[in-house]
N, C-alpha and C positions, 0 to 999 in steps of 0.2 A: 344481401344481409350485411349489416354493419360489421359483424364479426369477420367477414371475409375481405374487408377493404384493405387496400395495400398498406395504409398507415397502421392498421391494426396488426397486420402480419409483421411489419418491421419493428413494432414497438418493443418486442421482446429483446431486440438487439440494440436498442437506442438508449443513449444517455444524454439528457438535456436536449432532446430533439435531433440528435445526430447519431448515425450508426457507429457502434463501437467496433473497431478492428479487432480488439482483444476478444470480445464475445463471439464475433464471427469466426475467428481463428480457432477458439476453443470448440465451438460447435462443429467445425469441419474436422478438427483433430479427433474428437470422440467418435463421430460418425464415420470418418475415414477408417479408423481402426476396426469398427464394426464391419465395414465393407470388405476390408482386407481379410479378416478372419473368416467371414462367411464364405468368401471365395476360396480360401485356402483349406479350411478345416475339412477333414474327411467326415462326411455325414454319418458314417457307420460307427463313429467313435463318440461316446458320450453317455451320460446317465440315461438309462431307459431307451436307448436308441433303437433297439430291436422292437420294443413294445410300440413305440411311436411309428416305426416303419410299417409294422403289421396293421396298426390302426388306420394309417393313410391308405393302405392297399384295400382294406375293406370299405372305407368311406368312399373311395373312388368308384366302388360298385353301386353306390347309392343307398347304403344302409349303415346303421350304427353297428359297431363290432360287439360281439358277445364274449363271454368268458373263454370260449374255445378259439377265438380269433386273435385276441391280444390281451395281455395282462393289464393294459391301460384302458380297458373297455369302459371303465367308470368315468373317464375324463370327458368333459364337454367337447363338442366337435369344432367350435369356431376357429381355434388356432391352426387347424389342419385342413380347412376348406381350400386354401390356395394350393398346397401340394397335392391334395386329392383331385382337384380340378385338372391340374397339369398331368397327373397320372392317368385320369380318364381320357384326356385329350390325346396323350401319347398312345393309348390303347386304340383309340378311334382312328388314328393316322397310321397304325401298323408299325409303330416303333418297337424295336426288339425289347423284350420284357425287362431285362436287366438295365438297359439304357433308359427305358422309360421310368423305372423306379428311381434311378439316380437323378434324372431330371426333376422328378417330383421332390426328392429330398433337397436338392440344391435350390429349388425355387423356394422351399420353406426357409432355408438359411438366408438367402438373399432378400426374401420378403421382410426379414427382421430389420433390414436397414430402414424401411419405412416406419416401423414401430419405434425404432430408436430416434429417428428424426422427429416424430411426433412427440415422443417423451421429452427429448431435450429442448424442443421449442417451447412446450408448455411449462417445463421446469424453469426456463429462463423467464417466462412471463409471470410465473408464480413468485420467483425471486424478486421481481420488480415490486411486488407488494410489500416485501420486507424493507425495501429502500429504493425508491424510484431512481435516484441519482447516485447510488452507491455501486460502483463497478464490482468491488471485491465480493459483495454478497452473491451476486449472480455467477461470477466467475468461480468462486469457491464451491458453490453447490453443484455447478455443472461438472467441474473437473473432479470433485470428490467422488461423485457417483460414476462418471464416465471412465475414470481410470481405476475403478475397482476391478481387480481380476475377475471376480464373479460376474460382473456386468458383461465384460467382453466374452467370457466363457459361455454365458447364457445365450447371448445374441449370436454366437457363432454356430449354434446347433438348431436343428428342427425341433423346437420345443414349444410348450405353452407359455412358459414364464415370461418371455419378452413381450407378448401381447398383454398378459396380465399387468405387467409393470407399466406399459404404455397407456393402457386404458385407466389404470389407477390414477396416474398423474393427470390425464385428460379429464377424467370424471371429477377429480378434486378441483380442477380449474372451473369446470362447468357448475359445480356445486356453489362455489363462491359467486360465480356469475349470476346464477339463478337467485340466490339469497339476496343479492343486492338489487337486481333488476325487478324481480317478482312479476315478470310477465309470463303468460302461459307458454309463449314460444320458447322461453328459456327453460322452463320446466319440461317441455316436450323434448328438447335436446337432452336434458339431464336424464329423463326416464329411459330414452333409447340407449344412452351410454351405460346406464346402470344394468339394463338387460343384457347388453353385449358383454359387459364385464362379468356378469354371472355365468355367461356361456364360455368362459375361457378356462377356468379351473375352480375347483371347490374352495381353494384358498381365498378366492375373490369375494366369497360371501361375507368374510370378516370385514372387508373393505366396505361393502354395501352396508353392513351393520354400523360401522364407524361413521359413515356419512349420515345414516338415519339418526344416530344418536346426537350428532352435532345439530342436525336439522331440528330435532325436538328441543334441544337446549335453546336454539335460536328462536323457536316458536314461543317458548315459555316467557321470553322477555321482549317479544316484539309488540309494537303498538298496534299494527294492523295485521292481526293474526289470520284473518279470513283469507287474504291473498296467499300467504304462505301455506295455509292448510289446504286450500284448493290446489295450489301448485304441487304440493307434496303428494296429494292423492292422485293427481294426474301422472306424476312421475312414477309413483309406485305401480299404478295400473299399467302403464306402458312397459315398465321393466318386467312385470309379470307376463305380459303379453309376449314379449320378446323371448324370454328364457323359460317360461312356464312349461312349454311342451317337453323340453328335455328332462326337467326335474320331475314332471309327471311320469315320464317314461321310467326314470330311476325308481320312483316310488311304486309304480305299478308292477315293475318286473323284479325289483330287489328289496322292496319293502321299506325304503328310506330315501330321503332327498339327497343325502351325502353318505352312502353306505360303505365308505372305505374301511372303517374300523370293524363293522360287522362281518365283512367278507374277507378281511385280511388280505387286501390286494397287494400289500408290500411283501415281496419275497422274503422268506426266513423270519417274518414277524408273527408273533402269536397274538391272538385276540384276548382282550381283558376288559373288565369294567373299570371305570375311572378310579384310580387310586395312586397317590404318590409312591406307595409301596410297590407298584408294578415295576419300578426301576430300582436297581440296587443303589446302595450308598455311593459306590464308586462313580455312578452316572453323574451324580450331582457334585461330588467333592474332589475326585481324583483328577489332578491337572496333568499328570504324566509329563512333568516339566523336563525330564531327561530326554524324552523323545520329541516333545513339542517344539523345542528349540534346536534340535540336532538332526532329526530324521523323521519329520511328520508325513510319512507316506504309509499307506495301507500295508500291513495291519497294525501299525504302531499305536493307535489310539482307539482300541475297540470300545464302542459304546460309551465314550466320555463326552458329555454334553458340550462344555465350553471349549475344550481342545479341538474337537472335531468341527464345531461351527467356526471357530477362528481359522482353522486350517483349510476349510472349504470356502471361506470368505476371501482369504488372501492368497492361499496356496493351491495345491493340486493333490489333496490327500487321496482321491480315488483314481488318480493316474489316467486322465484323459486329455490333458492339456499340454504340459511341458514334460511330464514323466512319460516317456514314449517307449514303444516296443515295436520291433519289426521282424518279419520272417525273411531272413536273408535268401531263402531259396527262390522266392518270387517277388521280393521287394514289398509285399503288402504289409500294412500296419496291423498290429494287434492291440486291443485295449490292454493296458498294463495289468489289469486284474486277471485277464486270461493268461498273460505271460507269467504272472506270479503263480497261478495254479499249475502251469506246466513245470515250472522250476521246482515247486514243492512236490509234485507227483514223481518227477524223475530224480529228485535229490540233488541235482546240479543243473546249471544253465546249459542247455544244448548248444552245440556249435553253430547251429542255424539260427539261433535266437539272439537278436541284439536288443539291448535296453540301456538307457542312460540313467536308470534308477539310482545307482550308487553315486553318480556325479551330482544328480539333482537333489538328493536327500539333504545334504548339508546346506545347499543354497536355500532350499525351502525352509529349513530351520531358521536361518538368518532372516528370511522374509517374515516369518512369524514373529521373530523378536522385534524387528524394527516397526512392525505393524501394530505393536501394542499401543503406540501413541494414537493413531486414528481410531482404533477400537475403543480406547479410553474416552476419546472425544465423542464417539457414538453414544456410549453409556451416559456421559455427563450431559450431552445435549438432550437425551430422552428425559432425564431428571429435570432439566431446565424446562422442557416442554410441558411436563406434568405440572410443575409448580405454576408456570404461567397460565395453564389451562384452568387450574383450580382457582387462581386469583380472578380469572375472567368471569367466573360464575357470578360475581358480585357486580359486574359492570352492566349497566342498563343497555347501552348501545356500543358494543365492542367495535373496534376498528377492523378494517380488512386484514391488517397484519395479525391481530389477535385471533380473528376467525381462522386464518390460515394455520397459525401455530396450533390452535385447538383441534382443527380438523386433522392435521398431520399427526399429532400426538394420539388422537383417538384411533386412527387407522393403524398406526404402528402397534399400540398397546393391544388392541383387539386381535390383530393379526398374529402377534407373538403369543397371545393367550390361546388362540385357537390351535396354533402350531404345537404349543406345549401340551394341550389336551390330546392332540393326535399322537404325540410321542408317548404319552402315558397309556393310551388305550390300545396302541399298536406297537408295543415295545419289541425291539430286536436286541435281545440281551447279549448275544455273542459278538455281533459285528457293529451294530448301529447303522444299518443301511438307510434309516430314515433321517439321519443327522446330516443335512446338507443345507448350507446357507442359500443355495440357489432356489430352494423351494419357497423362500420368502424374499425373492428378488424385488418384488413390488414395493416393499417398505423402504428400500434404500434411497430412492430418489427423494421421497418426502423426508427421510431421515437426514439426507444431505442438507435440506433446507433448515432443519433444526440445528445442524452443526454450524451452518453459516450464520444463523441468528445468534447462537451462543458466542461465536467468535466476534461478531459485531458488538455484542454487549461487553465482552472483555476488552475490546478495542477502546470503548468509551471510558473504561476504568483503569486500564494499564496498557499503554502502548507497547512497552518492552515485552510484556508477557504475550501480547497478541503477535508481535513480530517473531518472538521465539517459537510460538506454536506454528505459525505459517512456515517458518524456515524448516522446522521439524517435519511438517507435512510434505513440503517440497522434496526434502531429502528422502523421505520414505517412498514417495511415488517414483522418484528417480531410481532408487535401489530396486524397486519392484518392477521396473520397466520390462524386464525379461518376461514377466508374467502376462504381458498384454498381447503377445503373439503366440499362436498355437504352434506346437511342434508336429502335429499330425497334419501335414500339408499334402493335400491330394490334388493332382492335376489330371483331368480327363481330356 
């Protein structure tokens, strides 16, 4: 296949026909950090680690988990096939149970390196569409997403989000490839990728919807609609064939294709019908600035929308990355939330419990402060993408660049809208356990492309402003460098 030719594989790293050392270095840096953190990070520490571990254990027995097996029983199985296979193999070879479970978990972590390499490769190739001979566009988008703390945190654990993000970028690339080529072979690849994407996490259904929306807009203005319509039907049929069995299982057993809100699968969250009043006024408006920039560690920002999302995007609000705790009696790690409960129950910190929470709190406050610049760029670039997408509706034959901006914007907007709906129908009023930027990891690679496109537009209008923003971003990521390596370092 042409797509697999050597020249095609190298094109993502090339400028004017020559391989760029800067792009190769950035690619190695980002994925090298993923490998280091996957190797070091204790697999038992992280969001929902217990639920995913139980899910893998049951899946390794050849069946999908139920409510009594794991509170993650509603999640699709694809992200956990590799660790479940390793766990089944360890059982077959007589490996001791605890060791076999650890091997399975660690394989899930190390497998994320492949997903990160796929994501960053296709991200570079998508960046080429924004400017084939412009190094700074591809370099900015790659480093912006790869040096996000939430990116490294996500890819260090045995989780679904890394595969969701990888397939989101890959499927975005395949969508543009199919719309331009309009051959059945290309729609065949797209359909399979869409089905696999839907088998990663329910969040991915918003990505599928975004791709479908852009496809319909493309169809409305296409001159040869028959080829696109046939290809779209083929892709949809294949996608349903790949993922339909799992969602039929959900509907048959639980009465819905995505029954998270009906069943209240999020701990401590209550069920409700959709209404903005389900969340209190403080959820929307209270910034908790006194804690946000001085000590943004649980429980400082209970159920505050923007402060918690900002602190989980750039910091470690839930204490599983740089805010660490350890049992000095045996040297084992404790999730910081467990350490917090122990201290609260006993009224003081026991002599056997070590934590760096008091030292890391002020640092994370400064991280939140300096990260206001890139967060502002994210918001500005989304507005930029929306405006460009609306203007593109009047263009008869949009360019690949326009198609990419429109597709990225649609995926981001629909993903955030679906996440907002989830927050309103499953509110956790006391703590806000559902407020985690990691849950929307898949939008940030595409969002980084919007940031790069916005900066390129500013570069054409004001070089000094462009240079100032780049300098600010570089300073921000240098200050946040400590956030790129886990403190929960486990060697076996």
